[in-house]
Structure formats: structure tokens, C-alpha cells
Steps between C-alpha positions, in 0.01 A plus 500: 500500500692391808673775696721428794475829689636515854520791737632382838484722805835661577439632849552165670870587519657563835480873539703647788276616783573856602236508775748361755764752393641711783454861395697785659333827596639827374674724754273652764679829434322514165171552685630849590525583130151367430351702787698812401366478144145458631540802727619709204205381290257572784636853546470559126142367492387709797674804348327457164158466664568800725602715204194384306271599790679833547514617139192330362263550787234245432148552618503191718283424795665417828419131447661498154810683625555259790427200278782606268740562791416168669525319163850639440623406845339157472680448168832603660437261791428213261818575303707488820327182616559337161869596507554374855321169453636446150856561614503166684442319170793655309734204486758353264724202447804443284532140391756322286325573170235763572384800700169492688310809618171514690289805586143600572267405782156524342624357173814294555735520202794264466738554210770248415760611246751244371849645465522387136206734416660810653609759245608783728571561870491838668605591855370837623526713810290809564600782733288375791614142435859620512441639850363160609767297309239332279492422129255363246567221253299493177513217249347531156398212278432474130163340566155642534420769754491385858831314476706794622578522871615786719595410855519815710643528849802271480812571708777633275730199529215255439379690193849502354539129588176412317615706201837322485343157552251546216761644265743220586238231448397645165863529388568140607193372311604694190848349510357149542271558201795615291391865496687808606500613860 
């Protein structure tokens, strides 16, 4: 029995290199929102622990009590440090056929979403974002989880421009493919 089975490697193709891509940082004004949210969370956390100590007086030694207090404040400090350092790595790029978003400093995550995979686009603006003239752009794909992107902290005009560019590109591709726009 003579079988002629072949299975050539397919990754020898020229794949575009995104490492040299110039990514744009989100607005520095968005850092105010991140810090404000952390302050609210910290106040809530300290309040919950204070109420727990007040109403449910635990029979704790002085060492245990101060260990809990120091642990909480250490956790809050680490959250703030993470937010401040991680903010520098929140970057994006809009290319001709896709959207690129990078975030994370301990674990760098880069997501590239081709426009032809986008099912839905959402532009949002919270109350604090409205005061700072910022918006968020979210794109949703039909693929597996992890393909959706939300870019927070974009200036209003830029967020609307990205929205219109993506919608226009998708509509143009649909017309070229003979579909409906």
C-alpha cells in the first residue's frame, strides 16, 4: 500500500510584524478616573473592615490587629502601584484592517482584532469621563473569548473617529464582497 501523505508547514508565510508598530497611549486624563475608582474602592474596603471590627469585636491580640491593618494598607498600596505602572502600558493602534490594543505590565497582553471579525461596536461615556471629555470604544467579535477589546480613556473626537473608521471600513468590505452595508 503506497500512500502519498504530505503535510507541509504553513507558518513560513510572511506574517506582518506588529512589534515595530507605533502604539499610542490613552489620554493621561484617564489616570484620574483610575485613581478615583481606586480611592473609592479603598474607602469601601477600609469601611467594611472598620465596621467588622466595630460590630463583631474579635478577640484579637495587638499583633493580629496590626497585621490585619498593615495587610489592608499594603494591599491598597500595591493596587495603586499596579494601576500607576500599568497605566503606561495601555496603548492602542488603528491600522488599515485591524485594531491593536496592549495592556498589562507584569503580563503584557496584545490583542489584534481584524475589522472583518467585528460584530458590534459600542462607544460609551461615563459621568466622570464626560467631565474629562473622554470616551471608551468597545469592539466585540464573534470569536472565542479574549477577542473583544475595550479601549478606555480616548478623547471624544478620537473615539468617534475610530468608531466611524471601523464602521466605514466594514461597510466598504461588505459592499466589495457583494453583501449589504
